[in-house]
N, CA, C and O atoms as a Maestro MAE file, in Angstrom:
{
 s_m_m2io_version
 :::
 2.0.0
}

f_m_ct {
 s_m_title
 :::
 protein
 m_atom[232] {
  # First column is atom index #
  i_m_mmod_type
  r_m_x_coord
  r_m_y_coord
  r_m_z_coord
  i_m_residue_number
  s_m_chain_name
  s_m_pdb_residue_name
  s_m_pdb_atom_name
  i_m_atomic_number
  :::
  1 25 107.690 103.579 96.952 1 A "MET " " N  " 7
  2 3 107.146 104.048 98.077 1 A "MET " " CA " 6
  3 2 108.186 104.525 98.670 1 A "MET " " C  " 6
  4 15 108.230 105.725 98.941 1 A "MET " " O  " 8
  5 25 109.442 103.488 99.051 2 A "ARG " " N  " 7
  6 3 110.406 104.231 100.075 2 A "ARG " " CA " 6
  7 2 110.871 105.272 99.048 2 A "ARG " " C  " 6
  8 15 110.806 106.363 99.615 2 A "ARG " " O  " 8
  9 25 111.272 105.409 97.904 3 A "ASN " " N  " 7
  10 3 111.817 106.245 97.369 3 A "ASN " " CA " 6
  11 2 111.061 107.734 97.682 3 A "ASN " " C  " 6
  12 15 111.870 108.575 98.073 3 A "ASN " " O  " 8
  13 25 109.877 108.140 97.599 4 A "VAL " " N  " 7
  14 3 109.099 108.889 97.605 4 A "VAL " " CA " 6
  15 2 109.178 109.361 98.949 4 A "VAL " " C  " 6
  16 15 109.010 110.564 99.147 4 A "VAL " " O  " 8
  17 25 109.414 108.573 99.921 5 A "VAL " " N  " 7
  18 3 109.499 108.826 101.406 5 A "VAL " " CA " 6
  19 2 111.050 109.522 101.761 5 A "VAL " " C  " 6
  20 15 111.240 110.491 102.496 5 A "VAL " " O  " 8
  21 25 112.008 108.793 101.074 6 A "LEU " " N  " 7
  22 3 113.136 109.158 101.571 6 A "LEU " " CA " 6
  23 2 113.698 110.633 100.629 6 A "LEU " " C  " 6
  24 15 114.680 111.267 101.016 6 A "LEU " " O  " 8
  25 25 113.054 110.960 99.597 7 A "GLU " " N  " 7
  26 3 113.282 111.911 98.676 7 A "GLU " " CA " 6
  27 2 112.380 113.185 99.005 7 A "GLU " " C  " 6
  28 15 112.644 114.187 98.341 7 A "GLU " " O  " 8
  29 25 111.476 113.270 99.827 8 A "THR " " N  " 7
  30 3 110.603 114.202 100.064 8 A "THR " " CA " 6
  31 2 111.272 115.153 101.284 8 A "THR " " C  " 6
  32 15 111.704 114.797 102.381 8 A "THR " " O  " 8
  33 25 111.183 116.740 100.571 9 A "LYS " " N  " 7
  34 3 112.061 117.591 101.581 9 A "LYS " " CA " 6
  35 2 111.465 117.518 103.070 9 A "LYS " " C  " 6
  36 15 112.159 117.760 104.058 9 A "LYS " " O  " 8
  37 25 110.048 117.145 103.134 10 A "LEU " " N  " 7
  38 3 109.725 117.423 104.524 10 A "LEU " " CA " 6
  39 2 109.559 116.196 105.173 10 A "LEU " " C  " 6
  40 15 109.247 116.247 106.362 10 A "LEU " " O  " 8
  41 25 109.713 115.009 104.599 11 A "SER " " N  " 7
  42 3 110.010 113.786 105.193 11 A "SER " " CA " 6
  43 2 111.317 113.516 105.992 11 A "SER " " C  " 6
  44 15 112.324 113.380 105.298 11 A "SER " " O  " 8
  45 25 111.463 113.414 107.368 12 A "LYS " " N  " 7
  46 3 112.706 112.858 108.160 12 A "LYS " " CA " 6
  47 2 112.288 111.684 109.250 12 A "LYS " " C  " 6
  48 15 112.115 111.794 110.463 12 A "LYS " " O  " 8
  49 25 112.191 110.579 108.436 13 A "PRO " " N  " 7
  50 3 111.860 109.651 108.951 13 A "PRO " " CA " 6
  51 2 112.883 108.971 110.134 13 A "PRO " " C  " 6
  52 15 114.093 108.788 110.001 13 A "PRO " " O  " 8
  53 25 112.003 108.630 111.399 14 A "LYS " " N  " 7
  54 3 112.872 108.089 112.692 14 A "LYS " " CA " 6
  55 2 113.100 106.760 112.247 14 A "LYS " " C  " 6
  56 15 112.269 106.085 111.640 14 A "LYS " " O  " 8
  57 25 114.391 106.353 112.600 15 A "LEU " " N  " 7
  58 3 114.635 105.267 112.551 15 A "LEU " " CA " 6
  59 2 114.417 104.412 113.961 15 A "LEU " " C  " 6
  60 15 114.898 104.803 115.025 15 A "LEU " " O  " 8
  61 25 113.907 103.624 113.881 16 A "LYS " " N  " 7
  62 3 113.874 102.722 115.203 16 A "LYS " " CA " 6
  63 2 113.208 101.400 114.966 16 A "LYS " " C  " 6
  64 15 112.163 101.282 114.326 16 A "LYS " " O  " 8
  65 25 113.921 100.335 115.560 17 A "PRO " " N  " 7
  66 3 113.166 98.901 115.076 17 A "PRO " " CA " 6
  67 2 112.046 98.709 115.623 17 A "PRO " " C  " 6
  68 15 111.924 99.016 116.809 17 A "PRO " " O  " 8
  69 25 110.930 98.145 114.890 18 A "LEU " " N  " 7
  70 3 109.898 97.822 115.596 18 A "LEU " " CA " 6
  71 2 109.376 96.376 114.947 18 A "LEU " " C  " 6
  72 15 110.008 96.028 113.949 18 A "LEU " " O  " 8
  73 25 108.461 95.619 115.322 19 A "PRO " " N  " 7
  74 3 108.159 94.445 115.169 19 A "PRO " " CA " 6
  75 2 107.651 94.366 114.100 19 A "PRO " " C  " 6
  76 15 106.902 95.310 113.845 19 A "PRO " " O  " 8
  77 25 107.774 93.390 113.120 20 A "SER " " N  " 7
  78 3 107.462 93.189 111.945 20 A "SER " " CA " 6
  79 2 105.986 92.985 111.867 20 A "SER " " C  " 6
  80 15 105.711 92.013 112.571 20 A "SER " " O  " 8
  81 25 104.677 93.604 111.181 21 A "PRO " " N  " 7
  82 3 103.473 93.112 111.424 21 A "PRO " " CA " 6
  83 2 102.951 91.941 110.311 21 A "PRO " " C  " 6
  84 15 103.588 91.855 109.261 21 A "PRO " " O  " 8
  85 25 101.941 91.153 110.506 22 A "ASP " " N  " 7
  86 3 101.453 90.321 109.472 22 A "ASP " " CA " 6
  87 2 101.041 90.854 108.187 22 A "ASP " " C  " 6
  88 15 101.097 90.225 107.130 22 A "ASP " " O  " 8
  89 25 100.587 92.155 108.341 23 A "LYS " " N  " 7
  90 3 99.911 92.886 107.150 23 A "LYS " " CA " 6
  91 2 100.580 94.435 107.118 23 A "LYS " " C  " 6
  92 15 100.653 95.166 108.105 23 A "LYS " " O  " 8
  93 25 100.877 94.645 106.266 24 A "LEU " " N  " 7
  94 3 100.868 96.215 106.450 24 A "LEU " " CA " 6
  95 2 99.982 96.818 104.956 24 A "LEU " " C  " 6
  96 15 99.783 96.299 103.858 24 A "LEU " " O  " 8
  97 25 99.581 98.210 105.581 25 A "TYR " " N  " 7
  98 3 98.484 98.974 104.405 25 A "TYR " " CA " 6
  99 2 98.988 99.857 104.168 25 A "TYR " " C  " 6
  100 15 99.472 100.542 105.069 25 A "TYR " " O  " 8
  101 25 99.102 100.274 102.635 26 A "ILE " " N  " 7
  102 3 99.625 101.652 102.225 26 A "ILE " " CA " 6
  103 2 98.592 102.194 101.407 26 A "ILE " " C  " 6
  104 15 97.932 101.483 100.650 26 A "ILE " " O  " 8
  105 25 98.377 103.761 101.557 27 A "MET " " N  " 7
  106 3 97.460 104.121 101.004 27 A "MET " " CA " 6
  107 2 98.559 105.468 100.372 27 A "MET " " C  " 6
  108 15 99.308 106.143 101.078 27 A "MET " " O  " 8
  109 25 98.414 105.571 99.152 28 A "ALA " " N  " 7
  110 3 99.168 106.563 98.298 28 A "ALA " " CA " 6
  111 2 98.345 107.191 97.475 28 A "ALA " " C  " 6
  112 15 97.480 106.563 96.864 28 A "ALA " " O  " 8
  113 25 98.531 108.753 97.323 29 A "ASP " " N  " 7
  114 3 97.839 109.653 96.614 29 A "ASP " " CA " 6
  115 2 98.709 110.466 95.983 29 A "ASP " " C  " 6
  116 15 99.888 110.351 96.315 29 A "ASP " " O  " 8
  117 25 98.379 111.397 95.013 30 A "GLU " " N  " 7
  118 3 99.146 112.454 94.607 30 A "GLU " " CA " 6
  119 2 97.870 113.521 93.704 30 A "GLU " " C  " 6
  120 15 96.926 113.136 93.015 30 A "GLU " " O  " 8
  121 25 98.247 114.764 93.998 31 A "LYS " " N  " 7
  122 3 97.662 115.706 93.778 31 A "LYS " " CA " 6
  123 2 98.089 117.462 92.999 31 A "LYS " " C  " 6
  124 15 98.533 118.417 93.636 31 A "LYS " " O  " 8
  125 25 97.829 117.437 91.745 32 A "TRP " " N  " 7
  126 3 98.378 119.158 91.301 32 A "TRP " " CA " 6
  127 2 97.372 120.359 92.296 32 A "TRP " " C  " 6
  128 15 96.198 120.494 92.641 32 A "TRP " " O  " 8
  129 25 98.516 120.973 92.439 33 A "ILE " " N  " 7
  130 3 98.043 121.954 93.405 33 A "ILE " " CA " 6
  131 2 98.384 123.297 93.006 33 A "ILE " " C  " 6
  132 15 99.568 123.630 93.069 33 A "ILE " " O  " 8
  133 25 97.548 124.084 92.619 34 A "HIS " " N  " 7
  134 3 98.390 125.728 92.218 34 A "HIS " " CA " 6
  135 2 98.523 126.626 93.091 34 A "HIS " " C  " 6
  136 15 97.733 126.996 93.959 34 A "HIS " " O  " 8
  137 25 99.565 126.979 92.837 35 A "THR " " N  " 7
  138 3 100.327 127.970 93.903 35 A "THR " " CA " 6
  139 2 100.044 129.713 93.696 35 A "THR " " C  " 6
  140 15 99.190 130.157 92.928 35 A "THR " " O  " 8
  141 25 100.742 130.365 94.354 36 A "GLN " " N  " 7
  142 3 100.604 131.710 94.523 36 A "GLN " " CA " 6
  143 2 101.855 132.267 94.243 36 A "GLN " " C  " 6
  144 15 102.790 131.492 94.444 36 A "GLN " " O  " 8
  145 25 102.083 133.137 93.927 37 A "GLY " " N  " 7
  146 3 103.737 133.890 93.595 37 A "GLY " " CA " 6
  147 2 105.015 132.727 93.610 37 A "GLY " " C  " 6
  148 15 106.002 132.793 94.343 37 A "GLY " " O  " 8
  149 25 104.759 131.774 92.721 38 A "ASN " " N  " 7
  150 3 105.449 130.986 92.213 38 A "ASN " " CA " 6
  151 2 105.269 130.939 90.661 38 A "ASN " " C  " 6
  152 15 105.419 129.844 90.118 38 A "ASN " " O  " 8
  153 25 104.903 132.234 89.759 39 A "ASN " " N  " 7
  154 3 104.940 132.112 88.593 39 A "ASN " " CA " 6
  155 2 103.823 131.189 88.028 39 A "ASN " " C  " 6
  156 15 103.980 130.683 86.916 39 A "ASN " " O  " 8
  157 25 102.593 130.932 88.826 40 A "LYS " " N  " 7
  158 3 101.433 130.449 88.247 40 A "LYS " " CA " 6
  159 2 101.873 128.930 88.433 40 A "LYS " " C  " 6
  160 15 100.980 128.096 88.287 40 A "LYS " " O  " 8
  161 25 102.972 128.546 88.697 41 A "LYS " " N  " 7
  162 3 103.496 126.915 88.462 41 A "LYS " " CA " 6
  163 2 102.625 125.873 89.441 41 A "LYS " " C  " 6
  164 15 102.731 126.042 90.655 41 A "LYS " " O  " 8
  165 25 101.863 124.921 88.998 42 A "ASP " " N  " 7
  166 3 101.492 123.819 89.803 42 A "ASP " " CA " 6
  167 2 102.510 122.935 90.331 42 A "ASP " " C  " 6
  168 15 103.428 122.578 89.593 42 A "ASP " " O  " 8
  169 25 102.448 122.579 91.433 43 A "ILE " " N  " 7
  170 3 103.203 121.409 92.202 43 A "ILE " " CA " 6
  171 2 102.393 120.357 92.354 43 A "ILE " " C  " 6
  172 15 101.165 120.396 92.435 43 A "ILE " " O  " 8
  173 25 103.306 119.116 92.406 44 A "MET " " N  " 7
  174 3 102.667 118.065 92.971 44 A "MET " " CA " 6
  175 2 103.005 117.507 94.295 44 A "MET " " C  " 6
  176 15 104.137 117.270 94.716 44 A "MET " " O  " 8
  177 25 101.788 117.313 94.947 45 A "MET " " N  " 7
  178 3 101.671 117.101 95.909 45 A "MET " " CA " 6
  179 2 101.567 115.199 96.445 45 A "MET " " C  " 6
  180 15 100.634 114.425 96.233 45 A "MET " " O  " 8
  181 25 102.734 114.956 97.084 46 A "LYS " " N  " 7
  182 3 102.505 113.427 97.355 46 A "LYS " " CA " 6
  183 2 102.139 113.378 98.761 46 A "LYS " " C  " 6
  184 15 102.710 113.964 99.681 46 A "LYS " " O  " 8
  185 25 100.890 112.440 98.844 47 A "SER " " N  " 7
  186 3 100.810 111.548 100.262 47 A "SER " " CA " 6
  187 2 100.913 110.506 100.461 47 A "SER " " C  " 6
  188 15 100.719 109.767 99.496 47 A "SER " " O  " 8
  189 25 101.229 109.935 101.650 48 A "ILE " " N  " 7
  190 3 101.596 108.416 101.911 48 A "ILE " " CA " 6
  191 2 100.755 108.280 102.835 48 A "ILE " " C  " 6
  192 15 100.265 109.372 103.122 48 A "ILE " " O  " 8
  193 25 100.227 107.170 103.634 49 A "VAL " " N  " 7
  194 3 100.023 106.681 104.647 49 A "VAL " " CA " 6
  195 2 100.003 105.418 104.954 49 A "VAL " " C  " 6
  196 15 99.289 104.628 104.337 49 A "VAL " " O  " 8
  197 25 100.986 104.968 106.204 50 A "VAL " " N  " 7
  198 3 101.433 103.545 106.182 50 A "VAL " " CA " 6
  199 2 100.631 103.193 107.804 50 A "VAL " " C  " 6
  200 15 100.578 103.994 108.738 50 A "VAL " " O  " 8
  201 25 100.080 101.832 107.794 51 A "PHE " " N  " 7
  202 3 99.442 101.559 108.929 51 A "PHE " " CA " 6
  203 2 99.525 100.196 108.995 51 A "PHE " " C  " 6
  204 15 99.511 99.637 107.899 51 A "PHE " " O  " 8
  205 25 99.639 99.229 110.341 52 A "ASP " " N  " 7
  206 3 99.557 98.212 110.358 52 A "ASP " " CA " 6
  207 2 98.251 97.263 110.649 52 A "ASP " " C  " 6
  208 15 98.186 96.041 110.516 52 A "ASP " " O  " 8
  209 25 97.406 98.012 111.010 53 A "GLY " " N  " 7
  210 3 95.777 97.326 111.693 53 A "GLY " " CA " 6
  211 2 94.879 98.463 111.461 53 A "GLY " " C  " 6
  212 15 95.083 99.672 111.562 53 A "GLY " " O  " 8
  213 25 93.416 97.525 110.993 54 A "ILE " " N  " 7
  214 3 92.396 98.326 110.914 54 A "ILE " " CA " 6
  215 2 91.457 97.697 112.229 54 A "ILE " " C  " 6
  216 15 91.383 96.494 112.481 54 A "ILE " " O  " 8
  217 25 90.870 98.615 112.880 55 A "ASN " " N  " 7
  218 3 89.834 98.349 113.752 55 A "ASN " " CA " 6
  219 2 88.507 98.779 113.468 55 A "ASN " " C  " 6
  220 15 88.254 99.979 113.361 55 A "ASN " " O  " 8
  221 25 87.435 97.691 113.305 56 A "LEU " " N  " 7
  222 3 86.289 97.777 112.718 56 A "LEU " " CA " 6
  223 2 85.165 97.688 113.939 56 A "LEU " " C  " 6
  224 15 84.905 96.753 114.696 56 A "LEU " " O  " 8
  225 25 84.604 99.010 113.839 57 A "SER " " N  " 7
  226 3 83.734 98.964 115.163 57 A "SER " " CA " 6
  227 2 82.217 99.080 114.330 57 A "SER " " C  " 6
  228 15 82.185 99.405 113.144 57 A "SER " " O  " 8
  229 25 80.970 98.767 115.123 58 A "SER " " N  " 7
  230 3 79.850 98.493 114.553 58 A "SER " " CA " 6
  231 2 78.841 99.597 115.121 58 A "SER " " C  " 6
  232 15 77.665 99.604 114.758 58 A "SER " " O  " 8
  :::
 }
 m_bond[231] {
  # First column is bond index #
  i_m_from
  i_m_to
  i_m_order
  :::
  1 1 2 1
  2 2 3 1
  3 3 4 2
  4 3 5 1
  5 5 6 1
  6 6 7 1
  7 7 8 2
  8 7 9 1
  9 9 10 1
  10 10 11 1
  11 11 12 2
  12 11 13 1
  13 13 14 1
  14 14 15 1
  15 15 16 2
  16 15 17 1
  17 17 18 1
  18 18 19 1
  19 19 20 2
  20 19 21 1
  21 21 22 1
  22 22 23 1
  23 23 24 2
  24 23 25 1
  25 25 26 1
  26 26 27 1
  27 27 28 2
  28 27 29 1
  29 29 30 1
  30 30 31 1
  31 31 32 2
  32 31 33 1
  33 33 34 1
  34 34 35 1
  35 35 36 2
  36 35 37 1
  37 37 38 1
  38 38 39 1
  39 39 40 2
  40 39 41 1
  41 41 42 1
  42 42 43 1
  43 43 44 2
  44 43 45 1
  45 45 46 1
  46 46 47 1
  47 47 48 2
  48 47 49 1
  49 49 50 1
  50 50 51 1
  51 51 52 2
  52 51 53 1
  53 53 54 1
  54 54 55 1
  55 55 56 2
  56 55 57 1
  57 57 58 1
  58 58 59 1
  59 59 60 2
  60 59 61 1
  61 61 62 1
  62 62 63 1
  63 63 64 2
  64 63 65 1
  65 65 66 1
  66 66 67 1
  67 67 68 2
  68 67 69 1
  69 69 70 1
  70 70 71 1
  71 71 72 2
  72 71 73 1
  73 73 74 1
  74 74 75 1
  75 75 76 2
  76 75 77 1
  77 77 78 1
  78 78 79 1
  79 79 80 2
  80 79 81 1
  81 81 82 1
  82 82 83 1
  83 83 84 2
  84 83 85 1
  85 85 86 1
  86 86 87 1
  87 87 88 2
  88 87 89 1
  89 89 90 1
  90 90 91 1
  91 91 92 2
  92 91 93 1
  93 93 94 1
  94 94 95 1
  95 95 96 2
  96 95 97 1
  97 97 98 1
  98 98 99 1
  99 99 100 2
  100 99 101 1
  101 101 102 1
  102 102 103 1
  103 103 104 2
  104 103 105 1
  105 105 106 1
  106 106 107 1
  107 107 108 2
  108 107 109 1
  109 109 110 1
  110 110 111 1
  111 111 112 2
  112 111 113 1
  113 113 114 1
  114 114 115 1
  115 115 116 2
  116 115 117 1
  117 117 118 1
  118 118 119 1
  119 119 120 2
  120 119 121 1
  121 121 122 1
  122 122 123 1
  123 123 124 2
  124 123 125 1
  125 125 126 1
  126 126 127 1
  127 127 128 2
  128 127 129 1
  129 129 130 1
  130 130 131 1
  131 131 132 2
  132 131 133 1
  133 133 134 1
  134 134 135 1
  135 135 136 2
  136 135 137 1
  137 137 138 1
  138 138 139 1
  139 139 140 2
  140 139 141 1
  141 141 142 1
  142 142 143 1
  143 143 144 2
  144 143 145 1
  145 145 146 1
  146 146 147 1
  147 147 148 2
  148 147 149 1
  149 149 150 1
  150 150 151 1
  151 151 152 2
  152 151 153 1
  153 153 154 1
  154 154 155 1
  155 155 156 2
  156 155 157 1
  157 157 158 1
  158 158 159 1
  159 159 160 2
  160 159 161 1
  161 161 162 1
  162 162 163 1
  163 163 164 2
  164 163 165 1
  165 165 166 1
  166 166 167 1
  167 167 168 2
  168 167 169 1
  169 169 170 1
  170 170 171 1
  171 171 172 2
  172 171 173 1
  173 173 174 1
  174 174 175 1
  175 175 176 2
  176 175 177 1
  177 177 178 1
  178 178 179 1
  179 179 180 2
  180 179 181 1
  181 181 182 1
  182 182 183 1
  183 183 184 2
  184 183 185 1
  185 185 186 1
  186 186 187 1
  187 187 188 2
  188 187 189 1
  189 189 190 1
  190 190 191 1
  191 191 192 2
  192 191 193 1
  193 193 194 1
  194 194 195 1
  195 195 196 2
  196 195 197 1
  197 197 198 1
  198 198 199 1
  199 199 200 2
  200 199 201 1
  201 201 202 1
  202 202 203 1
  203 203 204 2
  204 203 205 1
  205 205 206 1
  206 206 207 1
  207 207 208 2
  208 207 209 1
  209 209 210 1
  210 210 211 1
  211 211 212 2
  212 211 213 1
  213 213 214 1
  214 214 215 1
  215 215 216 2
  216 215 217 1
  217 217 218 1
  218 218 219 1
  219 219 220 2
  220 219 221 1
  221 221 222 1
  222 222 223 1
  223 223 224 2
  224 223 225 1
  225 225 226 1
  226 226 227 1
  227 227 228 2
  228 227 229 1
  229 229 230 1
  230 230 231 1
  231 231 232 2
  :::
 }
}
């Protein structure tokens, strides 16, 4: 996951010390996307969401 975040062209993480949470949740997915004007080549889009808590509401 770390390499995907650091090697992504769009990602520019801000480095700032934060307290370490007890639990860290990571959701990752990838999807092939058809492009136009790119010789009809598909690209793989990767998406990652990282969060440290869940609020359950009823």
